[in-house]
N, C-alpha and C positions, 0 to 999 in steps of 0.2 A: 185493331189499330191501337187501341189503349195499351195493350201488352207489348206491342212493338216499340212504342214510345218509351214504355217503362224500362224495356231492356236496354235501349240506346242510352237512356239517362243513367242507368246504373253504371254503364261503362265509362261515363265521364267522372265518376267518383273514384278518387285516388285510393289505392289499396290501404285499408286500415281506417278509412274514413267512413263515417255514418252520415245519414241525412241531417243529423244534428250539427255537423260541421260545416253545412252549406252556408256560404256567405262569409266565412272566416277567411283571413288573409292566408295564403299558402304558408304552411309550415306552423301556423298557430296550434293546429291540434296536436303537433308533436310536443310543443311546450307545455300545453295544458295536461297531456297525458304523462308528462314527466320523462319522455324518452329523450329529449334534447337536453343533455346535461353539460354541454359545452360551455365554458365560462366565457364571458365577454372577452374579446381582444381589445388591444390597445386602441384600434380605430373607434371603439365605442366607449373609450375611457374606462375599460375594465381591466382586471389584472392579467398579466401575461404569465403563463405557466413556466416553470423552469425548463421543460424540454423545448419550448418555443424560444426561450431566451438563448439556450445552448445552440439551437440552430441558426438563430440570427446573429448571435454575439461570439459564439465560441466558448468552450468550457471555461476558460480563465476568467470570464466575465461573472461566473456564478460562484456563489458562496458555498461553504461546506455543506450547509443544509440543503441548498438547492441541488447540488450535485447528488447528494444522498437521495433526495426526492426523485430524481430521474431514474435511479436505479430501483428504489422501492415501487414507484408507480402506483396506481389506484387513486382512490378518493382521499383528499386531504394529506397527500403524500408529503408535502413540505412541513405540515404540522407534525406529522409523525416523524419526519426526519429530525426536526428541532427537539422533539422529546427524546429521541434516541440519543443525540448528542449530549443534551443536558443530563439525562439519566446515567450515562456511562462516563461522562467527563471529557468529552471532545473527540476529534477525528481519530487521534492515535489510539485512544482506548477503544473505540469502535472497531478499528482495524484488527485489534488483538482479540476481540470478544469472540467467544464460540457461538454456535448456532443456538444452544441452550440459553446463553446469557442474552442474546439478542432477542429471543423469543419472550424473555421475562419482561421486556419492556411493553407497556401498554400500546396497542395498535399495531405490533409487529407480530406477524404470523410466520409459519414456516417458510412460506413461499418468499417473503420479503428477507428473512434472516439469511436463507441459503443464497439469495441473489447478492446480498452485501457481501457475504464471506466469499462467494465466487469472484466478485469483482476485485476485492483486495488480493486474492490469491493470484488472479491473472496479473496484477500490477507488479506483485512480487516476484513472479516467474519471468516477467519481461525484464525487470532490472537484473535479476540473477542470470539471465541468458547473455547479458552484456558482459561477458568475462573479458578482462583486458588482456588477453593472450597477444602477445607480439607487441604490444603498446609499451611506451616508456612510462613508468611511474617513479618519478624522481623527486617527488615532494609529498609531505604528509597530506596536504589538502586533497591531492588527486587520489591517494590511496583511500582516505577517509570517505570520499564520495561514493567510491565503489563499495566499500565494505558497508556503509550506512544503508545504501539502497538495498543491498542484498539482505541485510540482517534486520531491517526495519520491521518492528512488530513482534520480534522473537520474544518469547517468554522465558527462555533459557540463555545462559551465558554460552556462547559458541565461539571456539578458538579456531582461528585460520592461520595458515602460513602461505605467504606469497612468495615464490621463488623468482629470482631474477637471474638472467645470464650475464656474461661480462660486459654487455653493452646496455645494461639496465632495462632489458626488454623482459616482460613477464613470460615466464616459461612454465609456471606451474601454480595452480591454485588449489589448496587442499584444506578441507575441514578436518582437524586432527583432535578434536575434543568437544564434548558437549556436557554441560553440568546442570546446575540448578538455577534458580532466579538470582542467586547471590554469589555463586562461585563455580569455577571450572579448573580442573587440574589436568595437566598434560605430561607425558612422559617423553623425555628426549628422542626415544626410539620412534614414537608416532610422529613426532615433528620433523625429523631429519630424514626418515625413510623416503618420502615422496621427493625431497629435495636432491638426494643422492641419485635416485632413479632418473630424475629429469635433468641431471648435470647442472643444477643451480650453483651460481658463484657467490651470490648474496641472497638475503631474504628480508622479509618484513613480517613481523608477528602482529596479529590483530585480534582483538575479541571485544565483544559488546557487553554493555551494562544495561540489562533491561530495567533495573531500578531507577535509572535516570541520573545516578550519581556519576559524574564524570571522571573525578579524580581516581588515579590508579590506587588500589589498595596496598597495604603492605605486602599481602601475599602475592599480588601482581609483581611487585618490584622484585621480591625474592625469587619467584619463578623465573623471571627475566634474566637474573643473574645466573641461575643454574644453566639455563639454556645457552647463555652466551659463552660460559665455561666449556660446555659441551661442544658448542659450535667451533670454538677456537681449535680444539683437538682435531675436529673433522676438516678444518680448513675453509669453513663457510663463515662469512661475516653477517652478523645481524644488524641491520641498519637502523631499525627502529621497531618500537612496540607501540601501536596505536589502539587506544581505548576509545570506543564510539558509543554514543547514545542515539536515540532517534533524531536529536536535533543538532548534535554537536560532536566534536572529537577532541582528544587530548593525545599529543605526540610526546612519548617519553623521552625521545631525543631532544626536541625543542624545549622540553621542561627540564632538562639536565638530570633526568632520572635513570638514564641508561647506565649500566655497570661501567666502573672505571676501567675494566679490562678492554672495553670496546673504545672508549673515549681516549685511551692511552695510545691506541693504534691510530 
């Protein structure tokens, strides 16, 4: 009889509990054992984690550190995200960092570093996939938004040519040169070959300055003059040359820096 009672009694004890837990409030054994690591929620006047804030308020309500914390995950994610931003110098610097550079930050391991790199690469590919083919690009601001989104975070100067048909619709977007962090040079052959194949009527030149210096260099202006002379022979009009950084742009046409051969026409 005693054995039967003991057997029944044992089935009443929750898995993982021992007789020492009898009399405790349900769940207290999890807290005492360190299993329940969930932080207090706002109903208990405790902190709300970034992923909970994102779920409730949307991503725009989160700070840079909180968004990174969602990607990083794990314990003390927000503190590690803040350390990452502080160590590298902001979100733009984090987006440019290699896996090795991310791992050099205290608290960031290989899993975190690769997750961060993958997130920024996905964002870059999404923006790059939005090629404005068939759209009208008739002002420098519209061009700069597309170019900046595609080249944001690039560590080299990249030279693009955007071909437009007679109705100012984009018919070709081509990368025609890739240089160093401080310069890029292109040959007229590489610039105009894709335009001629696509039947472009006019074009816009664009390249980035990873250094963050927005003003076109003397070399940029000289190169634009050479390309404009070549374009005149081919019957293609260069409407503008736009220089972009991660945060701004400079239109050489708006700045009066386009060659006189174009302005005279």
